[in-house]
Structure formats: C-alpha cells, structure tokens
C-alpha positions as CSV (number, residue, x, y, z in Angstrom):
1,P,86.6,35.7,57.5
2,N,86.7,37.8,54.4
3,Q,89.3,40.5,54.8
4,R,89.8,43.3,52.2
5,E,91.9,46.4,52.2
6,P,91.1,49.6,50.5
7,E,91.9,49.9,46.8
8,D,95.5,50.5,46.1
9,S,96.2,52.2,42.7
10,R,99.6,53.0,41.3
11,L,101.3,53.9,38.0
12,L,103.5,51.4,36.3
13,E,106.7,53.3,35.7
14,G,109.4,52.7,33.1
15,V,111.2,54.1,30.0
16,V,110.2,53.5,26.4
17,T,113.2,52.9,24.1
18,A,113.2,53.2,20.3
19,G,115.0,50.9,18.0
20,G,114.4,51.2,14.2
21,A,111.9,53.5,12.5
22,A,110.3,53.9,9.1
23,L,108.6,57.0,7.7
24,L,106.2,57.2,4.7
25,V,105.3,60.8,3.6
26,E,102.4,61.1,1.2
27,P,100.4,64.1,0.1
28,D,97.5,63.5,2.5
29,I,99.0,61.5,5.4
30,S,102.4,60.7,6.9
31,T,102.9,57.4,8.6
32,F,105.6,56.4,11.1
33,L,106.6,52.9,12.2
34,I,108.8,52.7,15.4
35,D,110.3,49.6,16.9
36,L,109.6,50.2,20.7
37,G,111.1,48.6,23.8
38,F,110.2,49.1,27.4
39,V,112.4,49.2,30.5
40,P,110.3,48.9,33.7
41,A,110.8,50.3,37.1
42,L,112.8,53.4,36.1
43,P,110.8,56.3,37.3
44,D,111.2,60.0,36.4
45,C,111.3,61.2,40.0
46,T,113.2,63.6,42.3
47,A,116.7,62.3,43.1
48,S,119.4,63.4,45.6
49,V,121.7,64.5,42.7
50,S,121.2,65.9,39.2
51,V,123.0,65.9,35.8
52,S,124.2,69.1,34.4
53,R,125.9,67.6,31.3
54,A,125.4,64.3,29.4
55,A,126.7,63.6,25.9
56,F,128.3,61.0,23.6
57,A,132.0,61.7,22.9
58,S,134.7,60.4,20.8
59,D,137.2,60.7,23.7
60,V,137.5,62.1,27.2
61,R,140.6,64.2,28.0
62,N,141.3,66.0,31.3
63,R,137.9,64.8,32.4
64,E,136.2,66.6,29.6
65,P,134.4,65.2,26.6
66,V,136.0,65.5,23.1
67,R,133.7,66.2,20.2
68,P,130.4,65.8,22.1
69,A,127.6,65.2,19.6
70,S,124.3,63.2,19.1
71,T,124.9,62.2,15.4
72,Y,127.9,60.6,13.9
73,A,128.5,59.2,10.4
74,D,130.9,56.6,11.9
75,T,130.1,54.8,15.1
76,G,133.8,54.4,15.7
77,Q,133.9,58.1,16.7
78,S,131.4,57.6,19.6
79,Q,133.4,55.5,22.0
80,H,132.2,57.0,25.3
81,F,129.3,58.6,27.2
82,F,130.2,61.5,29.5
83,T,128.1,62.6,32.5
84,E,128.6,65.5,34.9
85,V,126.8,64.9,38.3
86,V,126.1,67.9,40.6
87,G,124.8,68.2,44.1
88,A,126.4,65.0,45.6
89,E,126.6,65.6,49.4
90,S,127.5,62.0,50.2
91,P,128.9,59.0,48.3
92,T,126.5,57.5,45.8
93,T,126.4,55.6,42.5
94,V,124.9,56.2,39.0
95,V,124.2,53.6,36.3
96,H,124.7,54.0,32.6
97,Y,122.2,51.8,30.7
98,W,123.3,51.3,27.1
99,F,120.7,50.4,24.5
100,A,121.5,49.3,20.9
101,D,118.5,49.8,18.6
102,G,116.2,49.8,21.6
103,K,117.6,46.6,23.1
104,P,119.7,46.4,26.3
105,A,123.4,46.2,25.4
106,A,125.4,47.0,28.6
107,L,125.2,48.3,32.1
108,E,128.0,50.3,33.8
109,V,127.9,51.2,37.6
110,L,129.9,54.4,38.3
111,D,130.9,55.7,41.7
112,V,130.1,59.4,42.6
113,Q,132.0,61.0,45.5
114,P,130.8,64.1,47.4
115,S,131.4,67.0,45.1
116,A,129.8,70.1,43.7
117,R,130.7,68.8,40.2
118,W,131.7,65.1,39.7
119,R,132.5,64.0,36.1
120,T,132.5,60.4,35.0
121,W,132.0,58.3,31.9
122,S,131.5,54.8,30.5
123,D,132.7,53.0,27.3
124,R,130.4,52.1,24.5
125,P,130.0,48.2,24.2
126,T,131.8,46.6,21.3
127,E,128.8,44.3,20.6
128,P,126.5,44.3,18.8
129,T,127.8,45.9,15.6
130,G,125.9,47.6,12.8
131,I,123.8,49.6,15.2
132,A,121.8,52.5,13.8
133,R,120.8,54.1,17.1
134,W,122.4,54.2,20.5
135,Q,120.7,55.3,23.7
136,V,121.9,55.8,27.2
137,L,119.9,56.2,30.4
138,V,121.6,57.8,33.5
139,V,119.9,56.5,36.7
140,E,120.7,57.2,40.3
141,R,121.1,53.7,41.7
142,P,119.8,54.3,45.3
143,S,116.5,55.8,44.3
144,G,116.1,54.3,40.8
145,C,115.3,57.8,39.4
146,I,116.2,58.7,35.8
147,L,118.7,61.6,35.8
148,A,119.2,62.0,32.1
149,Q,118.8,60.2,28.8
150,R,120.5,60.8,25.4
151,S,120.2,59.2,22.0
152,M,122.7,59.1,19.1
153,V,121.6,58.2,15.5
154,V,124.3,56.9,13.1
155,E,123.7,58.6,9.8
156,P,124.0,56.4,6.7
157,G,126.5,57.4,4.0
158,E,125.3,59.7,1.2
159,A,123.4,57.8,-1.5
160,P,124.8,58.1,-5.1
161,I,122.8,60.2,-7.6
162,G,121.5,58.0,-10.4
163,R,119.1,58.3,-13.3
164,P,115.5,59.2,-12.8
165,A,114.3,55.6,-13.6
166,A,116.8,54.3,-11.0
167,S,115.5,56.8,-8.5
168,L,111.9,55.7,-9.1
169,N,112.9,52.1,-8.7
170,A,114.6,52.9,-5.4
171,L,111.6,54.8,-4.2
172,Q,109.3,51.9,-5.1
173,E,111.6,49.5,-3.2
174,L,111.4,51.8,-0.2
175,R,107.6,51.8,-0.5
176,N,107.5,48.1,-0.8
177,D,109.7,47.7,2.2
178,F,107.4,50.1,4.2
179,D,104.4,48.0,3.1
180,R,106.1,44.9,4.3
181,R,106.9,46.4,7.7
182,S,103.4,47.9,8.1
183,E,101.6,44.7,7.1
184,G,98.8,43.9,9.5
185,F,98.6,47.4,11.0
186,P,95.2,49.1,10.6
187,I,96.5,52.1,8.6
188,T,93.5,54.3,8.4
189,E,92.4,56.7,5.7
190,P,93.0,60.4,6.0
191,T,90.8,61.9,8.7
192,S,90.3,65.3,10.4
193,T,92.3,64.2,13.4
194,I,95.8,65.4,13.9
195,A,97.2,61.9,14.4
196,E,96.4,58.3,15.1
197,V,98.6,56.0,17.2
198,T,98.4,52.2,17.1
199,L,100.4,49.8,19.3
200,T,100.6,46.1,18.7
201,Q,99.1,43.9,21.4
202,S,102.3,41.9,21.6
203,Y,104.3,45.0,22.5
204,F,101.6,46.1,25.0
205,V,101.6,42.7,26.7
206,E,105.4,42.5,26.8
207,A,105.7,46.0,28.3
208,L,102.9,45.4,30.8
209,S,104.3,42.0,31.9
210,A,107.8,43.4,32.3
211,A,106.5,46.3,34.4
212,M,104.3,44.1,36.6
213,F,106.6,41.2,37.1
214,D,108.7,42.8,39.9
215,L,105.6,44.4,41.5
216,H,104.8,43.3,45.0
217,L,101.5,44.1,46.7
218,V,101.4,43.3,50.4
219,S,98.2,43.2,52.3
220,R,98.1,43.0,56.1
221,P,94.5,43.0,57.2
222,T,93.6,43.9,60.8
223,I,92.6,40.6,62.3
224,E,91.3,42.2,65.4
225,A,88.5,43.7,63.3
226,I,87.0,40.4,62.3
227,T,83.4,40.0,63.4
228,P,83.1,37.4,66.1
229,L,82.0,34.0,64.9
230,A,78.7,32.8,66.4
231,I,78.6,29.3,67.9
232,N,75.1,27.7,68.3
233,T,75.9,24.0,68.1
234,L,73.6,21.1,69.0
235,V,75.0,18.4,71.3
236,D,73.7,15.1,70.0
237,P,72.9,12.3,72.5
238,I,75.8,10.2,73.6
239,P,76.0,6.8,71.8
240,G,76.3,3.6,73.8
241,T,79.9,3.1,72.6
242,A,80.9,6.2,74.5
243,L,79.1,5.2,77.7
244,S,79.8,2.6,80.4
245,C,78.0,1.3,83.6
246,E,80.6,-0.6,85.4
247,A,79.6,-1.8,88.9
248,R,81.4,-0.3,91.8
249,D,84.0,-2.6,93.4
250,C,83.1,-2.6,97.1
251,T,86.4,-3.2,98.9
252,T,87.7,-1.7,102.1
253,A,91.1,-0.9,103.3
254,R,90.0,-1.2,107.0
255,A,92.2,-3.7,108.8
256,C,90.6,-5.6,111.8
257,T,93.6,-7.6,113.1
258,V,94.6,-7.9,116.7
259,D,98.1,-8.0,118.1
260,F,98.0,-9.6,121.6
261,G,101.7,-9.1,121.9
262,D,100.8,-5.7,123.4
263,C,99.4,-7.7,126.5
264,P,102.5,-9.6,127.7
265,I,102.5,-12.1,130.6
266,R,104.4,-10.6,133.6
267,R,105.1,-12.4,137.0
268,D,106.5,-11.4,140.4
269,T,109.3,-14.0,141.0
270,R,110.8,-12.5,144.1
271,S,112.3,-15.1,146.7
272,C,110.5,-15.2,150.2
273,G,112.8,-17.8,151.9
274,S,114.8,-17.1,155.3
275,C,117.4,-19.2,157.4
276,L,116.2,-20.5,160.9
277,I,119.3,-22.3,162.1
278,R,123.0,-21.8,161.0
279,N,126.1,-23.9,161.7
280,P,128.3,-21.9,164.1
281,L,131.5,-23.4,162.6
282,N,130.9,-22.3,158.9
283,N,127.8,-20.0,159.1
284,R,125.9,-22.2,156.6
285,C,122.1,-22.4,156.9
286,V,121.1,-25.7,158.4
287,R,117.3,-25.0,158.3
288,E,115.2,-22.7,156.0
289,A,111.6,-21.5,155.9
290,E,109.4,-19.0,153.8
291,D,108.4,-15.7,155.1
292,P,104.6,-15.6,155.1
293,I,104.4,-11.9,154.8
294,C,106.6,-11.9,151.6
295,V,104.7,-14.8,150.1
296,A,101.4,-12.9,150.6
297,A,102.8,-9.8,149.0
298,R,104.1,-11.7,146.0
299,D,100.9,-13.5,145.4
300,A,99.0,-10.2,145.6
301,E,101.2,-8.6,142.9
302,N,100.9,-11.6,140.6
303,E,97.1,-11.4,140.8
304,R,97.2,-7.7,139.9
305,L,99.4,-8.3,136.9
306,E,97.1,-11.1,135.6
307,D,94.1,-8.8,136.0
308,R,95.8,-6.1,133.8
309,R,96.7,-8.7,131.2
310,Q,93.1,-10.0,131.0
311,A,91.8,-6.4,130.7
312,C,94.2,-5.7,127.8
313,L,93.1,-8.9,126.0
314,T,89.4,-7.9,126.5
315,Q,90.0,-4.4,125.2
316,K,91.7,-5.6,122.0
317,T,89.1,-8.2,121.4
318,E,86.3,-5.7,121.7
319,A,88.2,-3.2,119.3
320,R,88.5,-6.0,116.8
321,D,84.8,-6.8,117.0
322,R,83.9,-3.2,116.6
323,C,86.2,-3.0,113.5
324,L,84.6,-6.1,112.0
325,L,81.2,-4.6,112.5
326,L,82.1,-1.2,111.0
327,R,83.7,-3.0,108.0
328,E,80.7,-5.1,107.4
329,R,78.5,-2.0,107.6
330,E,80.7,-0.1,105.1
331,L,80.6,-3.0,102.6
332,V,76.8,-3.2,103.0
333,N,76.4,0.5,102.4
334,C,78.9,0.4,99.4
335,R,76.9,-2.5,97.9
336,A,73.7,-0.5,98.4
337,R,75.2,2.6,96.7
338,A,76.7,0.5,93.9
339,S,73.3,-1.1,93.3
340,A,71.6,2.3,93.3
341,E,74.3,3.8,91.0
342,E,74.1,0.8,88.6
343,S,70.3,1.2,88.6
344,A,70.7,4.9,87.9
345,C,73.3,4.3,85.3
346,T,71.1,1.8,83.6
347,Q,68.2,4.3,83.6
348,E,70.4,7.1,82.2
349,A,71.8,4.7,79.6
350,E,68.3,3.7,78.6
351,A,67.2,7.4,78.5
352,M,70.2,8.3,76.4
353,A,69.6,5.3,74.1
354,L,66.0,6.5,73.7
355,R,67.2,10.0,72.7
356,V,69.7,8.4,70.2
357,T,66.8,6.4,68.6
358,S,64.6,9.5,68.4
359,N,67.6,11.7,67.4
360,Q,66.9,14.2,70.2
361,A,69.7,16.5,71.2
362,I,70.7,16.7,74.9
363,G,71.6,20.4,74.8
364,Q,73.4,23.2,73.0
365,L,76.8,24.9,73.1
366,R,76.4,28.6,72.7
367,G,79.0,31.3,72.5
368,Q,81.3,33.2,70.1
369,A,84.9,33.1,68.9
370,S,87.2,35.7,67.5
371,M,90.5,35.4,65.7
372,M,93.5,37.5,66.8
373,G,97.0,37.8,65.4
374,A,98.8,38.6,62.2
375,I,98.3,37.5,58.6
376,E,100.1,38.7,55.5
377,F,99.2,38.3,51.8
378,D,102.0,38.9,49.2
379,F,100.9,39.2,45.6
380,S,103.8,39.1,43.0
381,E,105.0,37.9,39.6
382,F,102.0,39.3,37.7
383,R,102.0,38.1,34.1
384,V,99.6,38.7,31.2
385,D,99.0,35.9,28.6
386,P,100.2,36.8,25.0
387,D,96.6,36.8,23.8
388,L,95.5,39.2,26.6
389,A,93.1,36.6,27.8
390,R,94.3,35.9,31.3
391,L,96.2,37.6,34.2
392,R,98.4,35.4,36.4
393,M,100.0,36.1,39.7
394,R,101.7,34.3,42.7
395,M,100.2,34.6,46.1
396,T,102.0,33.9,49.4
397,V,100.2,33.7,52.7
398,T,101.8,33.7,56.1
399,A,99.9,33.8,59.4
400,K,100.2,33.6,63.2
401,L,96.7,33.4,64.7
402,D,94.9,32.5,67.9
403,V,91.2,31.9,68.4
404,E,89.5,32.8,71.7
405,G,86.0,33.2,73.0
406,N,83.5,31.9,75.5
407,L,81.2,28.9,75.5
408,A,78.3,27.7,77.6
409,F,76.5,24.4,77.7
410,V,72.7,24.7,77.9
411,P,70.9,21.4,78.5
412,N,67.5,20.8,76.9
413,S,64.5,21.2,79.1
414,D,63.1,17.7,78.3
415,L,65.9,15.6,79.7
416,N,63.8,14.0,82.4
417,I,66.0,11.6,84.3
418,L,69.0,13.0,82.6
419,S,68.3,16.5,84.0
420,D,70.1,15.6,87.3
421,C,73.1,14.5,85.3
422,L,73.6,17.2,82.7
423,R,74.0,20.6,84.3
424,A,74.5,24.0,82.7
425,T,78.1,25.2,82.7
426,E,80.2,27.9,80.9
427,G,83.8,28.8,80.4
428,R,86.4,30.4,78.1
429,F,88.9,29.0,75.6
430,D,92.1,30.3,73.9
431,T,94.1,28.2,71.5
432,P,96.5,28.8,68.6
433,L,95.6,28.3,65.0
434,A,98.0,26.6,62.6
435,L,98.2,27.7,59.0
436,P,101.4,26.5,57.2
437,L,103.1,28.8,54.8
438,W,101.0,28.7,51.6
439,Q,102.3,29.7,48.2
440,G,100.6,29.1,44.8
441,G,99.7,30.6,41.5
442,L,96.4,32.1,40.6
443,A,95.0,32.9,37.1
444,T,91.8,34.7,36.0
445,P,90.3,35.9,32.8
446,L,91.0,39.5,31.7
447,Q,88.0,41.5,30.5
448,I,88.2,44.7,28.6
449,D,86.2,47.4,30.4
450,G,86.3,50.6,28.3
451,T,89.9,51.9,28.7
452,A,90.9,49.3,31.3
453,L,91.5,45.7,31.8
454,Q,89.6,44.1,34.7
455,A,90.6,40.8,36.5
456,N,88.2,39.4,39.0
457,W,89.9,36.8,41.1
458,S,88.2,33.7,42.5
459,G,88.4,33.2,46.3
460,L,90.7,30.7,47.8
461,V,89.8,28.7,51.0
462,Q,92.4,27.4,53.3
463,E,91.8,25.2,56.4
464,L,93.1,26.4,59.7
465,S,93.5,23.9,62.5
466,A,93.3,24.4,66.3
467,D,95.4,22.3,68.6
468,P,94.0,21.4,71.0
469,P,90.5,21.5,69.6
470,L,88.2,24.1,71.3
471,I,85.8,21.5,72.6
472,N,88.6,19.5,74.2
473,Q,89.9,22.6,75.9
474,F,86.4,23.4,77.1
475,V,85.8,19.9,78.5
476,D,89.2,19.9,80.2
477,N,88.5,23.2,81.8
478,Q,85.1,22.0,83.1
479,P,86.0,18.9,85.1
480,D,82.6,18.9,86.9
481,W,80.6,19.1,83.7
482,L,79.5,15.4,83.9
483,A,80.4,14.8,87.6
484,D,76.8,14.1,88.5
485,C,76.3,11.5,85.9
486,A,76.1,7.9,86.9
487,L,77.2,7.2,83.4
488,E,80.8,7.1,82.7
489,V,81.4,9.3,79.6
490,D,84.4,9.4,77.3
491,S,84.8,13.2,77.3
492,R,87.3,13.1,74.3
493,R,84.5,11.9,72.1
494,V,82.2,14.8,72.8
495,G,83.5,16.5,69.6
496,E,81.8,13.7,67.6
497,L,78.4,14.7,69.0
498,L,78.4,18.3,67.7
499,S,76.2,19.4,64.7
500,G,75.1,22.8,63.4
501,P,76.7,26.2,63.2
502,G,80.2,26.3,64.8
503,A,80.6,22.5,65.1
504,E,83.7,22.4,62.8
505,L,85.2,25.3,64.7
506,L,84.7,23.5,68.0
507,R,86.3,20.4,66.6
508,G,89.4,22.5,65.7
509,A,88.8,23.3,62.0
510,L,88.3,26.9,60.6
511,A,88.0,27.9,56.9
512,L,89.9,31.0,56.0
513,D,88.3,32.6,52.9
514,M,91.0,34.6,51.0
515,Q,89.4,36.8,48.4
516,P,91.9,39.0,46.5
517,E,90.5,42.4,45.4
518,P,89.9,42.8,41.6
519,T,92.9,44.0,39.7
520,R,92.2,46.8,37.3
521,I,94.8,47.9,34.7
522,S,93.8,51.4,33.4
523,L,95.4,52.8,30.3
524,L,96.0,56.6,30.4
525,P,95.2,58.8,27.3
526,A,97.9,59.6,24.8
527,Y,98.6,63.3,24.2
528,L,100.5,65.5,21.8
529,S,101.5,69.1,22.5
530,N,102.6,71.8,20.0
531,G,103.0,75.1,21.7
532,K,99.8,76.1,23.3
533,R,97.7,73.4,21.5
534,T,97.2,69.9,22.9
535,W,95.7,66.9,21.3
536,T,94.6,63.8,23.4
537,G,93.0,60.5,22.7
538,A,91.7,57.6,24.9
539,P,92.8,54.1,24.2
540,Q,90.6,51.7,22.3
541,F,91.1,47.9,22.0
542,R,90.7,46.8,18.4
543,N,91.4,43.3,17.0
544,G,94.8,42.8,18.6
545,F,95.8,46.5,18.6
546,I,95.6,49.4,21.1
547,H,94.5,52.4,19.1
548,Y,94.5,56.1,20.0
549,R,92.8,58.8,17.9
550,L,94.0,62.2,18.9
551,T,91.7,65.2,18.9
552,E,92.3,68.8,20.0
553,Q,91.6,69.5,23.6
554,D,89.4,72.4,24.3
C-alpha cells in the first residue's frame, strides 16, 4: 500500500542575530556587511504575558533599573538586563537569552509570579570579553514566544585627530579592511534598484539546518482506507513428495472368546436314605434303606440341571461362531476397501504426477485481503549538506496491523479423476502482521526550483510477515477440504504450491511501500519599508549565494 497525507506546509521560525558589521559609503552606492546568526524555534507569537519595559542597566535598585540605555562607551557600566512583565495571571517563567556579537553567551531562567507588574533581571555574563554588541531576547518559556528583544552597542573611544596624510592612510586601511571582508561577495555595480541583499550559502545552510533539526513531522495514515488487495493465485499440482498412498491396516478389535465359566456344573446331592429297624436299647438304626420317591425326585432335578448347562454351552458356542463369522466378514470388507482405496490413490497419484509433468494447475485461490490497524511515520533530524546538494532526514516507523479477508478454492474443470477429490470450498482469515520498529536515515538530492528547494524522496519497502501464514489458517479452518481424497496430502506444504498474484501474501509476506512526500523548502521574498513605500525582491540562487534585488512594489 502506498499511503500519503495531504501536503503539510509550515514556516520555519527563529530570530536573526547580528554580530559585527562593516559599512562602506561611496558617492554612488553604500554597502553593508553584517555577521548574522540564527536562533531557531523562537516564534514571534501571542503569549499569555507581555513586556512593558526591557532595558540594559548599570544597576538595579529598589527593583528599578539604574541608567537604562542602549549604548555605552564602557561595557563595565552595563551589568544587568531589566524586564517588567505584565498580565501574569498564574506562575510562569521567562528566559533571558544573552548574545555576544551574535553568538549565544548565556541563558537565564527567571520565575514570574501572578502579578499585574512583575519586575525581574539577569546579570551580564563575564565571558567573553571585548564584545562590541550585546543582544538579549526575552522569551516566555511555556509558549516559546518572543516577548521583547534589545541590543546594546559598545561605542569605541574617540579617535585622535591627526594630519591629513595620516587620515588618508587610515581611510585607505579601512577601505582595504572592507575589501578583505567583502572578498568573494558579488558586489554589483550601481543600479536603479533601491537595494540588493546577498546571503552566503554557508549562512543559509547553517540557519536552515538549525531550524529544521528539531522539526518533527508525524504522519498517521488511515489504514482502513487502503484498497483491498486482490488474490487470484494458481494452485500448482501437488508433487509426489507431498503425497502418500499407504495401504489401510485391516485389523479389528472384535473379540470372539468364550468363557464357559458362566455355565457351571450343578448337582442335587440330597440324601434319600431311611431307617427300617432300630435297637430298642440305644435307638440306633440297625437296618437302612433308600426312599424310592426321594431318589426319583433327585435324579429328575439332576437331569434338569444338566440340560440347562448344555443349553448354556451351546448358546456361548454359537455366539462365538457368529462373532468369528462377523470378524472375518469385516476383515474381508476392509481388505476390499483398502484395495479400492489403494487403487484410487494410485490413480490420483498418477493423475497428479501427469499434471506435474505438464505443469497444469489444479485450481485457483480467489479472494481479497485488507490491512487494518495503526501505523505511524516520524520524520525528524533534517539536515542540509554544506554544498546544498542533498537533504537528509531520519525516519522512524511503528506499526500494529492485522490482515483479514476471504478466500475460496475453485478447482479446475479438467481434473477428471481428481474432480471427486478436490472440491470447491471457501472461508475467512484474520491474522496479525509483524513489523518491527524501523529507524533509519534517508538522503536525497536537492534541486533548485525557482525560489524553492525541492527534495524528492525515494520509496522504501519493508517486509511485513503474517504469523500464522494466511494459507495455513485457511487450510486449518477447512478440515474437509481434502477429505474426499484417497491421497494423503501434507496440508502444511500447500503454501509451496502457490504462484501468481497474492501468492506471497498467502504465504505470510507483504511488502509495505513507504513513500515520503516531496519536501519543498520555499524562500519568502525580502522586503524593505520606508513610510508608505515598500520594496520587495524574490530570492535568486547564484554561485553559492542567495541574492535579492529589491524593487518598489506598486
């Protein structure tokens, strides 16, 4: 997917500081040289407080500045910078940025309490020495807005008056010094324009890099809007290495054993004897005899018990024989089915091998997939090469994505014997996509386009991986897909059989094409106002300089 957000344009804010300066006044043209510095990210915006007074002072007494001024002959007299803050409704802080000849010298953070008029000050840094120009920026810390800025120029001592020749020599030395400082600048001949301004490329690059380095551009594309990815993948014939035709093992768990212990031998052992003659002296039986009625009853009972036992033995023997017959029939049927299956499997394997040889697909997987979730691009640390040839930046990508969709298997119409095996089926899938945190630097050539610099970034492709792969999830969710096949198929190897659009996606790989929008750095026109008259000039890139020729605006 190629996601782009609308163009995002913004101004690079900051403050220009001035260090040293040189002035050459001639009859036809006056030329200035100014040593400039740039402090980025200090906007001139609306703050919650304002500054009613700001001045350099030799001292602060009773919370009031002593001898406030902007010019001193002796820097020893300018020891403090006084600020009066008004409109503070809650506690806040302001910052005094001290600059010495245009270069940062000190930073002082000052507390401001709720007050209609809060006075505070900071001390001038003791280093460096020999400074010709001090500058202080007053910034509201929470918002970063500039509240005030003041400059103080240290006047040199009065030059002694000498002879005319000495004065001419001094003037020539000044002229030579100016020529040395202006060497390399395209100082133009007098023209009808009111002014011309030329910036060195090194200053422009330094200021631009400083302003852009802390710039963060965050892009969060709407993943739900990505057009679904079409899947129209061929399923190649299954190779023999993924097939098997193992014969069925015809065994049975039917047990045909007999336990004749359930038919026990039982006997009527009753006694049928009786006494015919007893001894009258001791009552002992002298003569015994069996009772024929008892004997007949006993014999009849024993015959009945034997008949029951023989019937039990016969019943169990017949059940065993029936079991043996059923078991034999089951084994015969199993062997017949196994033989038929082996024959069918062989035929399917031969048909599949023929398709492998002729490279004929067995069907198609059709469907679509969409990515859902969150992805974030963070562009930062912009840098411009000193020769203005390239723009560099760092890109960080984080993502948490899922891919979901539907898939259907459509068998080919020329499968013949395989048509009873491979049936049409369909289902859905939903699996997470893994994209580890990626961070890296990008660089691209900078091209000058009129009054702007254009950087066209090359796309970056990162591989996403699905776990489990989509085809595995589809096969697992369709357990009857190959149920009618006599062939035994290794379903985990189905992913190897895919070719055509969507094959890599089904195997779990998805390429994410990250294409940053072009970066365009536009230079605004310079302008000069004098009363009701205004002169403007568009920037022009010339041999290592940025040049402005100001003409009066209608």
